[in-house]
C-alpha positions in Angstrom: -9.8 -38.9 35.1 -12.9 -36.8 35.4 -12.6 -33.1 34.7 -15.0 -30.5 36.2 -15.5 -29.0 32.7 -17.5 -32.1 31.6 -18.7 -31.7 28.1 -16.0 -29.1 27.3 -13.1 -31.3 28.1 -13.3 -33.4 24.9 -13.4 -30.2 22.8 -10.5 -28.6 24.7 -8.4 -31.8 24.4 -9.2 -32.5 20.8 -6.1 -30.7 19.6 -3.0 -32.8 19.1 0.5 -31.7 18.3 2.5 -34.7 17.2 2.4 -36.9 20.3 1.6 -34.1 22.7 -1.8 -32.8 23.8 -2.6 -29.2 24.7 -5.6 -27.1 25.7 -6.7 -25.1 22.6 -8.2 -22.1 24.3 -9.4 -20.7 21.0 -11.9 -23.5 21.0 -13.8 -21.7 23.7 -15.1 -19.6 20.9 -15.4 -16.8 23.4 -14.8 -13.2 22.6 -13.7 -12.6 26.2 -10.6 -14.8 25.6 -9.7 -12.7 22.5 -9.8 -9.5 24.6 -7.8 -10.9 27.6 -4.3 -9.4 28.1 -1.6 -12.0 27.2 -0.6 -12.4 30.9 -4.2 -13.2 31.8 -4.3 -15.9 29.1 -1.4 -17.6 30.8 -3.4 -17.6 34.1 -6.5 -19.0 32.2 -4.6 -21.9 30.6 -3.1 -22.9 33.9 -6.5 -22.8 35.6 -8.1 -25.0 33.0 -5.3 -27.5 32.9 -5.0 -27.7 36.7 -8.7 -27.5 37.6 -9.4 -30.3 40.1 -12.4 -29.0 42.0 -10.5 -28.6 45.2 -7.3 -26.5 44.8 -8.5 -24.9 41.6 -12.3 -24.7 40.9 -14.4 -23.9 37.9 -15.2 -20.6 39.5 -11.5 -19.7 39.2 -11.7 -20.4 35.4 -14.9 -18.3 35.1 -13.4 -15.4 37.0 -10.3 -15.2 34.9 -12.4 -15.4 31.7 -14.6 -12.6 33.1 -11.4 -10.6 34.0 -12.9 -7.4 32.7 -15.6 -7.3 35.4 -13.8 -9.4 38.1 -10.5 -7.5 38.3 -9.7 -6.3 41.8 -12.6 -8.4 43.2 -12.3 -12.2 42.5 -9.7 -14.3 44.3 -8.3 -17.0 42.1 -5.7 -19.8 42.3 -2.7 -20.1 40.1 -0.4 -23.2 39.7 2.9 -22.1 38.2 4.9 -24.6 36.1 7.9 -24.4 38.5 9.5 -22.9 41.6 12.8 -21.0 41.8 14.7 -20.9 45.0 18.0 -19.3 45.9 20.3 -20.5 48.6 19.1 -18.4 51.6 15.4 -19.1 51.0 16.1 -22.6 49.7 17.7 -23.9 52.9 14.7 -23.7 55.2 12.4 -25.1 52.5 14.6 -28.1 52.0 15.3 -28.6 55.7 11.5 -28.8 56.2 11.2 -31.5 53.6 14.1 -33.5 55.1 12.4 -33.2 58.5 9.1 -34.4 57.0 10.9 -37.5 55.7 12.3 -38.2 59.2 8.8 -37.9 60.8 7.2 -40.2 58.2 9.9 -42.8 58.5 9.3 -42.9 62.3 5.7 -43.8 61.5 6.7 -46.6 59.1 6.1 -44.7 55.9 8.5 -44.8 53.0 10.4 -41.5 53.2 11.0 -41.5 49.5 7.4 -40.5 49.0 8.3 -37.0 50.2 9.3 -35.0 47.1 8.3 -31.6 45.6 5.2 -32.0 43.4 6.0 -28.9 41.5 9.4 -29.0 39.6 11.8 -26.9 41.6 15.2 -25.3 40.8 17.5 -24.3 43.7 20.4 -22.1 42.7 23.3 -21.9 45.1 24.2 -18.5 43.9 26.7 -15.7 44.6 25.9 -15.5 48.4 28.0 -18.7 48.7 30.5 -18.6 45.9 33.4 -16.8 47.6 33.1 -19.0 50.7 32.7 -22.1 48.5 36.0 -21.4 46.8 37.7 -20.7 50.1 36.2 -23.9 51.5 35.3 -22.2 54.8 33.8 -24.5 57.5 30.8 -22.2 58.0 29.5 -22.9 54.4 30.7 -26.5 54.2 27.7 -27.7 56.2 25.2 -25.9 54.0 26.9 -27.0 50.8 26.9 -30.7 52.0 23.2 -30.4 52.7 22.4 -28.9 49.3 24.4 -31.8 47.7 22.4 -34.4 49.6 19.1 -32.7 48.6 20.1 -32.8 44.9 20.6 -36.5 45.2 17.9 -37.5 47.6 14.8 -35.7 46.2 13.1 -36.1 42.9 11.7 -33.2 41.0 14.4 -30.8 42.2 17.4 -29.5 40.4 20.2 -28.0 42.4 22.5 -25.6 40.5 25.8 -25.7 42.4 28.0 -22.7 43.3 30.3 -20.9 40.9 27.9 -20.9 38.0 26.0 -17.6 38.2 23.5 -15.5 40.2 20.0 -16.9 40.5 18.2 -14.7 38.0 20.9 -15.0 35.4 20.7 -18.8 35.6 16.9 -18.6 35.3 17.3 -16.5 32.2 20.1 -18.3 30.5 19.5 -21.9 31.4 16.2 -22.8 33.1 13.6 -20.9 31.2 11.7 -22.8 28.5 8.8 -20.5 27.5 6.9 -23.7 26.7 7.0 -26.6 29.1 6.3 -30.3 28.5 5.0 -32.8 31.1 2.6 -35.7 31.4 2.0 -35.7 27.7 1.0 -32.0 27.7 2.6 -28.9 26.4 1.8 -25.6 28.2 3.2 -22.1 28.9 6.2 -21.8 31.2 5.6 -19.9 34.5 7.4 -19.5 37.8 7.3 -18.2 41.3 10.5 -17.4 43.0 11.7 -16.4 46.5 13.0 -13.0 45.4 11.3 -9.8 44.2 13.5 -9.7 41.1 12.0 -13.0 39.8 10.1 -10.7 37.5 13.2 -10.4 35.3 11.8 -13.5 33.4 8.8 -11.6 32.3 11.0 -10.0 29.6 11.1 -13.3 27.8 7.3 -13.8 27.8 7.3 -16.1 30.9 4.9 -15.1 33.7 6.5 -15.0 37.1 6.9 -13.0 40.3 8.3 -13.2 43.8 6.6 -14.9 46.7 7.5 -15.6 50.3 9.3 -18.7 51.6 6.2 -20.4 53.0 4.2 -19.7 49.8 7.0 -21.2 47.7 7.1 -24.3 50.0 3.3 -24.6 49.5 3.7 -24.5 45.7 6.4 -27.1 45.9 4.0 -29.3 47.8 1.3 -28.9 45.2 -0.7 -25.9 46.5 -1.5 -23.1 44.1 -0.8 -19.4 44.8 -3.8 -17.4 45.7 -4.2 -13.9 44.2 -6.8 -11.2 43.6 -7.3 -10.8 39.9 -5.1 -7.8 39.2 -5.6 -4.7 37.1 -3.5 -5.0 33.9 -2.0 -1.7 32.7 -1.1 -1.6 29.0 2.1 0.4 28.5 2.1 1.4 24.8 5.6 2.2 23.5 5.7 4.5 20.5 8.3 6.7 18.7 11.9 6.0 17.7 14.7 5.6 20.2 17.3 8.4 20.1 20.4 7.0 18.3 22.6 8.2 21.2 20.4 6.6 23.9 21.9 3.4 25.4 20.0 0.5 26.9 20.6 1.9 30.4 19.0 5.3 29.3 16.0 3.4 27.9 15.5 1.3 31.0 15.9 4.2 33.4 13.6 6.3 31.3 10.8 3.7 31.2 11.3 3.0 35.0 10.9 6.7 35.8 7.8 7.0 33.6 6.1 3.9 35.2 7.0 5.1 38.7 5.3 8.4 38.0 2.2 6.6 36.6 1.4 5.1 40.0 1.0 1.4 39.1 1.6 -0.2 42.5 0.4 -3.8 42.8 -0.7 -4.0 39.2 0.4 -6.1 36.3 2.0 -4.2 33.4 1.9 -5.5 29.8 4.0 -3.8 27.1 2.7 -3.3 23.5 2.9 -0.9 20.6 5.4 -0.5 17.8 8.2 0.7 20.1 8.4 -2.8 21.7 10.1 -4.2 18.7 13.0 -1.8 19.1 13.9 -3.4 22.5 16.2 -6.4 22.5 15.6 -9.4 24.8 18.2 -8.1 27.3 16.5 -4.7 27.3 13.2 -6.3 28.1 14.5 -8.4 30.9 16.3 -5.4 32.5 13.0 -3.4 32.4 11.1 -6.3 33.9 13.9 -6.6 36.5 13.1 -3.1 37.7 9.5 -4.1 38.7 10.3 -3.5 42.4 11.5 0.1 41.6 8.1 1.1 40.1 6.1 -1.2 42.4 4.4 -3.4 39.7 3.8 -7.1 40.4 4.6 -8.1 36.8 6.0 -6.4 33.7 5.1 -8.7 30.9 6.5 -8.7 27.3 4.5 -11.3 25.3 6.6 -13.6 23.0 7.2 -12.1 19.6 9.7 -12.3 16.8 12.4 -10.6 18.9 12.0 -13.3 21.6 12.1 -16.1 19.0 15.3 -14.7 17.5 16.8 -14.6 21.0 16.0 -18.2 21.6 17.4 -19.2 18.2 20.8 -18.0 19.5 20.5 -19.5 22.9 18.9 -22.9 22.1 21.2 -24.1 19.3 21.3 -27.6 20.8 17.6 -28.2 20.4 16.2 -26.4 17.3 13.2 -28.7 17.2 12.0 -27.1 20.5 11.8 -23.7 18.8 9.4 -25.1 16.2 7.1 -26.5 19.0 7.3 -23.2 20.9 6.3 -21.1 17.9 3.6 -23.4 16.6 2.0 -23.9 20.1 2.0 -20.2 21.1 0.5 -19.2 17.7 -2.2 -21.9 18.0 -3.5 -20.6 21.4 -2.9 -16.9 20.6 0.0 -16.3 23.0 2.3 -15.1 20.3 2.3 -11.3 19.7 2.2 -10.0 16.2 2.5 -6.3 15.8 1.5 -6.4 12.1 -2.1 -7.4 13.1 -3.8 -4.8 15.2 -7.2 -6.4 15.0 -6.9 -8.5 18.1 -5.6 -5.9 20.6 -6.3 -6.9 24.2 -8.4 -4.7 26.4 -6.5 -3.3 29.4 -7.6 -1.8 32.7 -5.9 1.4 31.5 -3.4 2.4 28.9 -0.4 4.7 29.5 1.7 5.8 26.5 5.4 6.5 26.4 7.3 8.1 23.5 10.7 6.5 23.3 12.0 9.5 21.3 11.7 11.5 24.6 14.5 9.5 26.2 17.8 11.2 25.8 21.2 10.1 27.1 22.3 11.6 30.5 25.3 11.7 32.6 25.3 12.2 36.4 27.4 14.8 38.2 29.5 16.5 38.9 29.2 15.9 42.6 26.2 13.6 43.3 24.8 10.6 41.4 21.3 12.0 41.6 22.1 15.1 39.6 21.4 14.1 36.0 22.5 16.2 33.1 21.3 15.7 29.5 24.1 15.0 27.0 23.8 18.0 24.7 24.5 21.7 25.2 23.1 21.5 28.7 26.2 19.8 30.2 28.3 22.8 29.0 25.8 25.3 30.4 25.6 23.3 33.7 29.3 23.2 34.1 29.5 27.0 33.6 26.8 27.5 36.3 28.5 25.3 38.9 31.9 26.9 38.4 30.5 30.0 40.1 27.4 28.8 42.1 27.2 28.5 45.9 27.2 24.7 45.7 29.8 24.7 42.9 33.5 25.3 42.7 33.7 29.1 43.4 35.6 29.9 40.2 35.3 33.6 39.4 33.9 34.6 36.0 37.2 36.1 34.8 39.0 32.8 35.4 36.5 30.5 33.7 38.4 30.6 30.4 41.8 29.8 32.0 44.1 27.6 29.9 47.3 26.1 31.3 49.9 24.7 28.8 52.1 21.8 29.9 54.5 19.2 28.5 53.8 15.4 28.5 56.2 12.9 26.8 57.8 15.7 24.8 54.5 17.2 23.4 52.7 20.3 24.5 49.0 20.2 25.6 46.5 22.6 27.3 44.2 22.0 30.2 41.2 24.1 31.1 38.1 23.9 33.2 36.2 20.7 32.2 39.3 18.9 30.8 39.1 15.1 31.2 42.0 13.6 32.9 40.5 10.3 34.0 38.3 8.0 31.9 37.3 4.6 33.3 35.0 2.0 31.9 33.7 -0.1 34.8 31.1 -2.8 34.0 30.2 -3.9 37.5 26.8 -2.2 37.1 26.2 -3.3 33.5 26.9 -7.1 33.5 23.4 -8.5 33.0 23.0 -6.3 29.8 26.1 -6.5 27.6 24.8 -4.0 25.1 26.4 -0.9 26.7 29.8 -2.6 26.9 29.5 -3.7 23.3 28.4 -0.2 22.3 31.6 1.1 23.9 33.7 -1.4 22.0 32.0 -0.7 18.6 32.4 3.0 19.1 36.1 2.5 19.8 36.4 0.4 16.7 34.8 3.1 14.5 36.9 5.8 16.2 40.1 4.0 15.5 39.1 3.4 11.9 38.3 7.1 11.6 41.7 8.1 12.9 40.8 9.4 16.3 42.9 9.0 19.3 42.9 9.7 23.1 45.4 12.1 24.4 48.1 10.2 26.2 48.0 12.1 29.5 44.4 10.9 30.2 44.3 8.0 32.6 42.2 5.4 30.8 41.3 2.0 32.2 38.9 -0.9 31.6 37.8 -2.9 34.7 35.1 -5.5 33.8 32.9 -6.8 36.5 33.8 -10.4 35.6 35.8 -12.5 33.1 32.5 -13.0 31.2 32.7 -9.4 30.1 36.2 -9.8 28.8 35.1 -13.0 27.1 32.3 -11.3 25.1 34.4 -8.2 24.3 37.0 -10.6 22.9 34.5 -12.8 21.0 32.9 -9.8 19.3 36.4 -8.5 18.2 36.2 -5.1 19.8 38.7 -5.5 22.6 41.8 -4.7 20.4 40.2 -1.3 19.5 39.6 -0.4 23.1 43.2 -1.2 23.8 44.4 1.2 21.0 42.5 4.0 22.7 44.2 3.1 26.0 41.3 1.1 27.6 43.3 -1.9 28.7 41.8 -4.6 31.0 43.5 -3.9 34.3 41.7 -6.3 36.6 38.2 -7.4 37.9 38.0 -5.8 41.4 36.8 -2.4 42.6 39.0 0.3 41.0 38.3 3.9 40.0 35.0 4.1 41.9 36.9 3.8 45.2 39.9 5.8 44.2 42.1 2.9 43.0 43.4 4.9 40.1 47.0 5.1 38.9 48.6 8.5 39.8 48.1 11.3 37.2 51.3 12.4 35.5 53.1 15.1 37.6 52.9 17.6 34.7 49.1 17.2 34.7 48.8 17.6 38.5 51.0 20.7 38.3 48.9 22.3 35.6 45.7 21.7 37.5 47.1 23.3 40.6 48.7 26.2 38.8 45.4 27.2 37.1 43.2 26.1 40.0 41.4 24.1 37.4 38.2 22.0 37.7 39.5 18.9 36.0 37.1 16.1 35.3 36.8 12.4 35.6 34.3 10.4 33.5 33.5 6.8 34.6 30.7 4.2 34.1 30.6 3.1 37.7 28.2 4.1 40.5 30.1 6.4 42.8 31.8 9.7 42.0 31.9 12.0 45.1 34.1 15.1 44.8 37.8 14.2 45.2 37.1 10.4 45.4 38.8 9.5 42.2 41.8 11.7 42.8 42.2 14.6 45.2 43.0 17.0 42.4 40.0 15.9 40.2 37.0 17.8 41.5 34.3 17.3 38.9 33.3 13.7 38.2 30.6 12.4 35.9 28.9 9.0 35.7 28.3 8.1 32.1 27.5 5.0 30.0 30.6 3.1 28.8 30.3 4.4 25.2 30.1 8.0 26.4 33.2 7.4 28.6 35.1 6.6 25.4 33.5 9.6 23.6 34.5 12.1 26.3 38.0 10.6 26.5 38.5 11.2 22.8 37.0 14.8 23.1 39.3 15.4 26.1 36.7 17.7 27.7 33.1 17.7 29.0 32.7 21.3 27.9 31.4 20.2 24.5 28.0 20.0 22.8 28.2 16.5 21.5 25.4 17.1 19.0 27.0 19.9 17.1 30.7 20.0 18.0 33.3 17.6 16.6 35.0 15.1 18.9 38.3 15.5 17.1 40.1 15.8 13.8 41.4 12.8 11.8 44.7 12.4 10.1 43.3 14.1 7.0 42.2 17.2 9.0 38.6 16.3 8.7 36.2 16.9 11.6 34.7 13.7 13.1 31.4 14.0 15.1 30.0 11.7 17.6 27.1 10.8 15.2 29.8 9.6 12.7 31.1 6.8 15.0 28.1 6.1 17.3 27.0 2.5 16.7 23.3 2.1 15.8 21.1 0.1 18.1 20.7 -2.4 15.2 24.5 -2.9 15.1 24.7 -3.5 18.8 21.7 -5.8 18.9 23.1 -7.9 16.0 26.5 -8.3 17.6 24.9 -9.1 21.0 22.4 -11.7 19.7 24.5 -13.4 17.0 27.9 -13.4 18.5 27.9 -12.6 22.2 24.8 -14.3 23.7 25.2 -17.5 21.6 28.8 -17.8 22.9 27.9 -17.0 26.5 25.1 -19.5 26.6 27.2 -22.2 25.0 29.9 -21.6 27.7 27.3 -21.7 30.5 25.8 -25.0 29.3 29.2 -26.6 29.1 29.9 -25.6 32.7 26.5 -26.9 33.9 26.9 -30.3 32.2 30.1 -31.2 34.0 28.5 -30.9 37.4 27.8 -34.0 39.4 25.4 -32.6 41.9 22.2 -34.3 40.8 23.1 -38.0 41.2 21.4 -40.6 43.5 21.9 -40.2 47.3 23.3 -42.8 49.6 20.4 -42.4 52.1 16.8 -41.2 51.8 17.2 -39.6 55.3 19.6 -36.8 55.9 22.3 -37.6 58.5 21.8 -34.7 60.9 24.9 -33.6 62.7 23.9 -32.8 66.4 27.0 -30.5 66.6 25.9 -28.4 63.6 24.8 -24.8 64.3 23.7 -24.2 60.7 21.5 -27.2 59.8 19.1 -28.7 62.4 16.0 -30.9 62.2 13.1 -28.6 63.1 10.3 -29.7 65.5 7.3 -28.9 63.1 6.3 -32.6 63.0 6.8 -33.5 66.7 3.1 -34.5 67.2 2.4 -36.0 63.8 -0.3 -38.7 64.0 -3.0 -40.4 61.9 -5.8 -39.0 64.1 -8.5 -36.8 62.4 -7.8 -33.2 63.2 -10.5 -31.0 64.7 -9.8 -27.4 65.7 -9.1 -27.1 69.4 -10.4 -24.0 71.2 -7.7 -21.7 72.6 -8.2 -21.6 76.3 -6.7 -19.2 78.8 -4.1 -17.7 76.4 -1.8 -14.9 77.5 -0.7 -12.2 75.0 3.0 -12.7 74.3 3.1 -9.2 72.8 0.8 -6.2 72.7 1.8 -4.3 69.5 0.7 -1.2 67.6 0.2 -0.4 63.9 2.5 -1.3 61.0 4.4 -4.0 62.7 6.6 -5.2 59.8 8.3 -8.5 59.1 11.6 -6.8 60.0 10.2 -6.5 63.6 9.0 -10.1 63.6 11.5 -12.1 61.5 15.3 -12.5 62.1 17.4 -10.5 59.7 21.0 -9.2 59.6 23.6 -9.7 62.2 23.1 -11.5 65.5 23.4 -9.1 68.5 25.8 -10.2 71.2 23.2 -9.8 74.0 20.4 -11.6 72.1 18.8 -15.0 73.0 20.3 -16.4 69.7 23.8 -15.2 70.8 23.4 -17.0 74.2 22.5 -20.2 72.3 25.5 -19.9 70.0 27.8 -19.1 72.9 26.5 -22.3 74.6 27.7 -24.1 71.5 31.2 -22.6 72.2 31.1 -20.1 69.3 32.7 -16.7 69.6 30.9 -13.5 68.4 32.9 -13.3 65.3 31.6 -16.8 64.4 27.9 -15.9 64.9 27.5 -15.0 61.2 24.0 -13.7 60.3 20.4 -14.8 60.8 20.2 -15.3 57.0 23.1 -17.7 57.0 21.5 -19.7 59.9 18.0 -20.0 58.4 18.4 -23.8 58.4 18.6 -23.9 62.2 15.3 -23.4 63.9 16.9 -23.0 67.4 18.7 -19.9 66.2 15.8 -18.5 64.2 13.1 -19.0 66.9 15.4 -17.2 69.4 15.8 -14.4 66.9 12.0 -14.0 66.4 10.8 -10.6 67.7 14.5 -9.8 68.5 14.4 -6.4 66.7 15.7 -3.5 68.8 12.9 -1.4 67.2 10.1 -3.5 68.5 7.6 -1.4 70.4 5.7 -3.6 72.9 3.0 -1.9 74.9 3.4 -4.5 77.7 6.7 -3.0 78.7 6.2 0.6 77.4 9.6 0.9 75.7 11.4 -0.1 72.5 13.4 -3.4 72.5 13.2 -7.2 72.1 11.6 -7.7 75.5 8.2 -8.6 76.9 6.4 -9.1 80.2 6.0 -12.6 81.5 2.5 -11.8 83.0 2.2 -14.5 85.7 5.6 -13.6 87.3 5.7 -9.9 86.4 9.3 -10.3 85.1 10.6 -8.6 81.9 12.3 -11.1 79.8 13.6 -11.7 76.2 10.6 -12.5 74.1 12.0 -16.0 73.4 12.6 -16.7 77.1 9.1 -15.6 78.0 7.6 -17.8 75.3 9.7 -20.7 76.5 8.4 -20.3 80.0 4.8 -20.2 78.9 5.3 -23.3 76.8 6.9 -25.1 79.7 3.8 -24.3 81.8 1.4 -25.4 79.0 0.0 -21.9 78.5 -1.1 -21.0 74.9 -0.2 -17.6 73.5 -1.7 -15.0 71.3 -0.5 -11.6 69.9 -2.5 -8.4 70.0 -1.8 -5.9 67.2 -3.1 -2.9 65.3 -3.3 -2.1 61.6 -1.2 -3.7 58.8 0.4 -6.5 60.9 3.1 -8.2 58.9 3.7 -5.6 56.3 7.1 -5.3 54.5 9.2 -8.0 52.9 7.8 -11.5 52.8 9.7 -13.7 55.2 8.9 -17.3 56.1 10.3 -17.1 59.6 7.9 -14.3 60.5 5.3 -17.1 60.7 7.5 -20.1 61.6 9.1 -18.3 64.5 5.9 -17.4 66.3 4.5 -20.9 65.6 7.5 -22.5 67.3 7.1 -20.1 70.2 3.6 -21.4 70.8 1.6 -18.6 69.3 -1.9 -19.9 68.3 -3.5 -16.8 67.0 -2.9 -13.1 66.1 -5.7 -10.7 66.7 -5.2 -7.5 64.7 -7.1 -4.7 63.1 -5.8 -5.7 59.6 -3.1 -8.0 58.1 -0.7 -7.7 55.2 -2.1 -10.3 52.7 1.0 -12.3 52.1 1.8 -12.5 55.8 -1.8 -13.6 56.5 -1.2 -16.5 54.0 1.9 -17.4 55.9 0.2 -17.5 59.3 -2.5 -19.8 57.9 0.3 -21.9 56.2 1.8 -22.4 59.7 -1.5 -23.2 61.5 -1.7 -19.8 63.2 -5.2 -18.2 63.2 -5.3 -14.7 61.7 -8.2 -13.0 63.6 -9.5 -9.5 62.7 -11.3 -7.2 65.0 -14.7 -6.1 63.7 -14.8 -2.8 61.9 -14.5 0.1 64.2 -13.1 -2.0 67.0 -9.5 -2.5 68.3 -7.8 -3.3 71.6 -8.2 0.3 72.9 -11.9 0.6 72.0 -12.4 -2.7 73.8 -10.4 -1.4 76.8 -7.9 -4.3 76.7 -4.7 -3.8 78.6 -2.9 -6.9 77.2 -2.5 -8.6 80.6 -5.8 -10.5 80.4 -6.3 -14.2 79.6 -8.2 -14.9 76.4 -10.3 -17.9 75.3 -11.2 -18.3 71.7 -14.0 -20.8 70.9 -13.3 -22.7 67.7 -16.3 -24.7 66.3 -15.9 -28.2 65.0 -17.2 -27.1 61.6 -15.0 -24.1 61.0 -15.9 -22.1 57.8 -14.2 -19.3 55.8 -14.5 -15.8 57.3 -16.6 -17.1 60.2 -17.1 -14.8 63.2 -15.7 -16.3 66.4 -16.3 -15.2 70.0 -13.3 -14.2 72.2 -13.9 -14.4 76.0 -11.7 -12.4 78.4 -11.1 -13.4 82.0 -12.4 -10.0 83.1 -15.9 -11.0 82.0 -15.9 -9.2 78.7 -16.4 -10.9 75.3 -16.1 -9.6 71.7 -16.3 -11.0 68.2 -13.5 -11.4 65.6 -13.5 -12.5 62.0 -11.4 -15.6 61.2 -9.5 -14.6 58.0 -9.7 -18.0 56.3 -10.4 -17.2 52.7 -11.5 -20.6 51.5 -11.9 -24.3 52.4 -8.2 -24.9 51.7 -7.2 -22.3 54.4 -9.5 -24.1 56.9 -8.0 -27.5 56.1 -4.4 -26.2 56.6 -5.3 -24.6 59.9 -7.1 -27.7 61.2 -4.0 -29.8 60.4 -1.5 -27.3 62.0 -0.3 -25.8 58.7 0.6 -26.9 55.1 3.6 -29.0 56.2 1.5 -31.1 58.6 -1.3 -31.3 56.1 0.9 -32.8 53.5 2.7 -35.1 56.0 -0.6 -36.4 57.4 -1.9 -37.0 53.9 1.1 -39.2 53.1 0.7 -40.9 56.5 -2.9 -41.8 55.8 
């Protein structure tokens, strides 16, 4: 009941909205709050609301409020509103909680006490959908476990297979913008186990990707630790080119930000140009965060966002009133009409949207981009002759070959279009480009334009959802009139699955040695791939595919040359039929998105996944090779934990610089000669049944055996590359797991020696869990990747850093010594510890525990044991 803010708490809680309370940050009456970027205001609100003096302290609040001077310096804690898991990362997290229930039940504690403290959504997404439908045995075990979790645990929502991919479900169903809980309303925020969690930033919800252990820690009530980031303001100005599609805009902004060098920073968009971007445009830009190395790409909530939610939240209009009133009350609503309260950013980069012009890629490689204007014509003429082109002599470039098709005469020349295919597999999450193609077709038909009948046209949507929204918006009949019939939902033109060209067309191409063209909206177009007689292929947006099909050639300047002539003999230009962005956005928001969301919600509501379970304990199947109870809690007791010194440890591995999580953590297929393969073969599985490490992340026996199983591991103890190490007492070279198993059997603790940037690369929970189960007590390295350091602490492994200027070589360590690390009873953050070597040497290292919380987790053997022991006591 007591809050560290003392006298301020009454003031902060004095605001009431109907029966709900909220923290009115404007009552701080502090100009620093007025100047904070909007994403920092979300961090501040969370810090004040969650401030408990242990996980989140008053210093965290002060640091965020002083962001201008504390950025890139202060370490703060952040408690997100919810956690997002997908199936691959969700399995080990939920297996850990199920194992914790077992351990507590054995100690006489009610297992029902074990539940996520932070609301968690687990999406069984596309990685299981196909197998789910086929009901294969290998996924049946995992699906049964997910179903038990959805019924047994409180505070977790499992979205079953055959709904949608994880980020689409997050956007379309789970996001709230404003959350309600325990009588409070507060901003929505999320951390997820995927780098593309940032997609949600496009709707004004702060979120980013974290590792598996971090997500488990948040589920169990621990905040995320982060250094206050720099926030780059990206000011969008200018007017979007009428011919530029959403894909052009997204790729243009992505390229601009990549060149700006914003790695590891937050980006916040502002300026008059932002209002020209639809909600799907914004989420697509935010989804590209990993491509330009930003941590977050934040679009504050504004009128466009509100309009989007009015179409997607039709069942609860009262929530929109709360959302708008609350965000405006605490200044989290962006108004572009009032420029007086502009936040202050670390730096501002400006982008003129009018500089973005539509492009196509081709004619041979997807990375060769050509602007859609006179340049494509010039480019084609150059490549007809060039060394890397098609070797067409200058005198033959104007060749025209007449031919008959269905009783009518036509002409083909260099650049003539003979294949036009709309493929939406790469455009599903943003329907605007598909709608633009449909609206362009509608206007073309109404203007009297047609597509020449010899051109092979096709429409291959990526899913039935695309056909649904093309139908709902009324544009599908017009696409059909131009020859773009829905022919199926699989891979088609991209991989050469195109109906044969008419014989007369093929004969004309061969007769004139013509460079005929294909235009498609897919992602592959290598020479001759679509058809062996079609040499030049261009990737284009769906509306441009329709435009070039009508024109019948790519040798056209779409800005000044007509696409065709209508029945009245009047020239029709692309600008006459190109749908405006306002038309596309209106159709998308008012017809398509509302229909899509209604259909999604109806599918979600019929699911029976989240009912009560028959048992609080999971019925582990001893024969299962996918789901197994891990041994993290084997020595759980009520005894007070004190750090035990590490005595006489051998190095399991002696590694160099830049050892990544790919070297450490199991990933990909299971090699037939690996320790994991031997285990699976002992369970009578054949190599074709091994599946991948990712699929078996719920089985600690497989994952531990796969740890350090990379064929690219360079271990100085054996002097060559491979997943082997030296068992020092015997002098034998063994698989890393077999050596660790022998050390554990003999009661010998283990350490790892490493160089700079240990644990860099993708965040993986088993890069810490695997070494822990192998018996590794500490890693001594020159430096650590920050997230991996957090994971080691979270598993009770000590991250120890050589002092500046020192490393294993400067200390003349060969890696075959025995090491004793003295741990004091009162361990403190960043304390220097003494390491004694059996050769008589000693040296100091810094224990990289950043705060008291890290020390507490290490003392208890990691976050999982810390929480379990708390419940036990």
